[in-house]
N, C-alpha and C positions, 0 to 999 in steps of 0.2 A: 876659862876654857870656852864657856858659852859665848862670851863676848868675842873671842877670837873666831869661833865658828860662824857667828852671825856676820862678822866683818868679811870673812872669806866668801860667804854667799853674796854679800853686797858687791865685793870686788869682782866676782865671777859675773854677776849681772851686768856690771859696767863694761867688762871686757867682751861680752856677747853682742854689744852694739857694733854695727859695721863702721868702726873708726879706730884710729890709733890714739892712745892716751899717753901723755907724758907722766913721768913719775910724780911731778909736782901737782898735776891735775888730779891724779888719783889720791894723793895724800890729802889734798884739800877736800875732795868729796868724802873721804872716809874719816877726816879729822885725825889723822895720824901723821907720823914723820915719813919721809921718803925711804928711810932705812926699813921701817915696818912694811912699807909697800913692797920693797925688794924681798923681804923675808916671806911675805904672804904669797908673792908670785912663785917663789920656790916651793912653798907648800902645795900650791895648785899644780905645779909641774909634777911633784911627787905623787899626786893623786891621779895623774894621767891626762891633765889638761895641757894641750900644746900652746903655751903662752910664749909668743915670739917677742923678742926685745931687740931694739936697735939703739946704738950709742950715738952721741952727738947732740948738738943743739936742737935738732928737729927730730931726734929719736923718740921712741916711746914703746908702749906695749900694745899688742893686739893678740886676739885668740885665733889660732890657725886650725887647719885640719890635721888630725893625728892619725896614727895607725889603727887605733881602737876607739870605740865610741864611749866617751865618758858620760857620766850622768848629766842630764840637761836641766837647766833652770828656766822654767816658763812662768810668765806672769799669768794673771787670771784669764784674760781674754785669749791668750795663746793656748792655754790648757784646754779651755772650752772648745776652741776651734779645732784642735787636734783630736779631741774626743769625738766631736761631731763628724769630722772627716773619716776617722777610723770606723765609726758605726755605719756611715754611708758606704765605705769600701767593703765592709763585711756583707753588704746587701747583694753583692754579685756584680757582674759586668766584666771583671777581670778574673779569670780562673787562676786559682793557686794562691790568692792572697786573702781569701775570706777567713780561713782559720787563723792565719797570721795576724790579721787585723783584729780579730776577736781576742787573741792572746795579748796583744799590745794594749787594747782597750781595757781589758781586765786589770792589767798592771797599772795603767794610768788611773782608773777609777778607784783603785785600792788606796792610792796615796793622795787623791784629791781631797781638799778641805770640804767639810760638810756643805758649805754654802755653794761651792762649785758643783759638787755631786748632785745637789738638788736641781741646779740649772740644767745639767746634762740629762738627768733622768726625766725632767719635765718635758724637754724637747722630744725625748724618745717615747715617753708615755702618751703624749698628746699629738703625735705626728702620725698621720694615716697615709700610707703609700697607695697611690692609685694603681690598680692592676692594669697591665697591658692586655689588649685583646690576644696578643701572641707574645711569648717571651722573646726578649731581645737577644741578639747574638752574644756569645761569651768569647772574650779574647784571652788567649793564653798569656800569662805573665812573662814566661820565658821568651815568647815571640816578640812581645813589646820590648823587652830588654835587648834582644838581638838587633831589632830594627833601630832602636834608639842609639845603640852603640855604633852601628854602621853609619847612621846620619852624622854622629859626632866625629867619627874617625874618617869619614868620606871613603868608606870601603864599598865596593860594588856588592850588591845583594842579589843572590840567586835563590829563587824560590819556586815552588809549585803553586799554581793559582787556580781556583775554581771560579769560572765566569758566572755572570748573572743567570745564564741559561743552563748552568750545571755542567758544562763541558770543562775539561781540564786543560791547563796550559802550563808552560814553564817560561819564566821570565828572568832576565839578567839586567838589572837596572841600577841607576845611581840614585840612592835614597837621599831625600832632603828634609822632609818635615813629616811629623805625625800630627794629625788633627783629631781631636776628640769632640764628637758631636753627639750629645746624649749618651746612649749606651754603645754607640758605634765608634770605632777607631778607623782612621783612613791614613794611608801612606801616599804622600805626593812625591813622585820620583820622575826622573828623566829616563826614557827608554831609548837607548842608542839604536836598537834594531829598527825602531819606528821613527827615530829622529824627532821625537815629540815628548811632551810632558804627559804623564798618565796619573790617574788616581786609583788606588786599590783598597778594597776592604781588607782590614788586617785579619778579621776572623776567617777569611778565605785563603790566607797565606800560610804556607808551610815552608819556612826558610831552610836553606841548606847551609851547613857550617863545615869548615870555616868559611868566612865571607871572602869575597874576591879581592882583586888588587885595588889600590887607591885610585881615585879619579880626581881631576882638577875641578875646582868649584865653578859652577855656572851661576849666572844671575837669575833668580826666580822671576818668571815673566810677569807675575801679578800677585795680588793678595791670595795667599793659599786658601784662606777660609772661603772666600768667594768662589774660588775654583772648585772646592769640594761641594759647596752648595749647589752650583750649577750642574756638576757631574752627577750628584746624587739625585737631584730632581729629574734630570733628563733620563737617567736610567730607569726611573720609576714611571715615566709618562706612558700612558696607554694611548693618548691622543696627542698629536702634534699639529701645530698651526703656524701659518705664515701670514702676517697681517701688515698691511701698509698703513702706517699711522701718519696723519697729516699734522705733524709737529716735529720739532728738531729732535735729534737723537739725545742731546743733552737734557732736554725737558723730559722726555720719556724715561731716560735712565734714572732720573731723580724720583720718578713716581712709581717705579716697580722695584721689587726686591730682586737681587741677582739670581735667586733660586727660581724666579718666575720665568725668566727667559733672557735672551741676549738681544741687544739692539745693534742694528747695522745702519750707519748713516747712508742716506741717498742724496739729499740736498740740504739746503739751509732750513727748509720747513717740512721735511719728510724723512721717514726712516722705516726700515723693516724690523718688525718684532718677531723673533722666532721663539715660540713659547709652546707650552703643552701642559697637560694635566691628566689625571685619571678619568675625569669626566668633562665632557664638553661644556656643561653648565658652569664648571669652575672657571674655564677660560672666558666664558661670557661675563662672569662677574669681574675678573681682572680687567677686561677691556673696558667695562663700564667705569671702572675706577681711574682710567687714564685721563678722563675729562678732556678728550680730544676726539675729532672725527677720525674714522679709520675705515679701511676697506679690507674685507677678508679675501685673501688670495687662495688660501687652501686651509682646510678641506671644505668641500661644498656643504657637508653636514653641519658645520659650524654656522655658515651663512644662513641655512634654513632654520636652525635653532634661533638665531638672532631675530629673524623675521617673526617667528612664533612669539618670542618674548616681547618684541616691539608691539605686536598687536595686543598682547595681554596687558602691557603697561598702559597702552592707550585706553583700553577699557577700564582699567583701574582708575585712570585719571578723569574719567567721565567724558 
């Protein structure tokens, strides 16, 4: 009986790999006959595992999705990865899953072998979380599920939205992607009323259900992560600047992060850099890292700061 149980676990482990196995291949791996493989497959099906089989010369067995969640078989590295992920999820960021994550983690740690439990506990005991100056926003799990389903099914999404300045708005958009950046979640969607793409903070979204009608798919205009980076940075800028850089747009684009600003080509050896930051000193640092000549067009306060810094650097250099 123990030998049969061990063989079933080994068979389940093989079937969990993303491929299709022939009966002969499984029999060779398990050192049994193909008839025993067929019997073991039936035992797994009786336990609730959806093992699909196809007949013919190229047929075989594979593990599919079922109506209920059967017990999972994880290797050592997978078990540790799941435990660490659950502990991280329990730390907050998505409201409504903290307690669920802790319950799942308790069940997993209870059955972990001693050697793996020591690895997980070592990471937890000797990891220090750096506190934020201000707590990050919390996203509602149900809101994430609603938006994710609308993106998958291409259903229009209607929601109330709180803008950066605190004013309320109502939107009806075509959702495409959710982007997770640190503790924040963003929705990239097409807004038909404005005939343009928009980025929304998910923690400021209150969706209306049911969702709207289906919409035809559009081609995403660019990398959605870069779009979020630029949108988030621009929204937080206290100072904005327009700088003429005496280098090609291709060269400048390679030397700055997309969150720093956008580059507008002018000629083969010049371009306009639209950038900004919370402090003018930060913009001055970024311009110095371009390793190219440039002329500040706006604001005049940045040009004055650069003159002051230039004199300071000259004094420092003797």
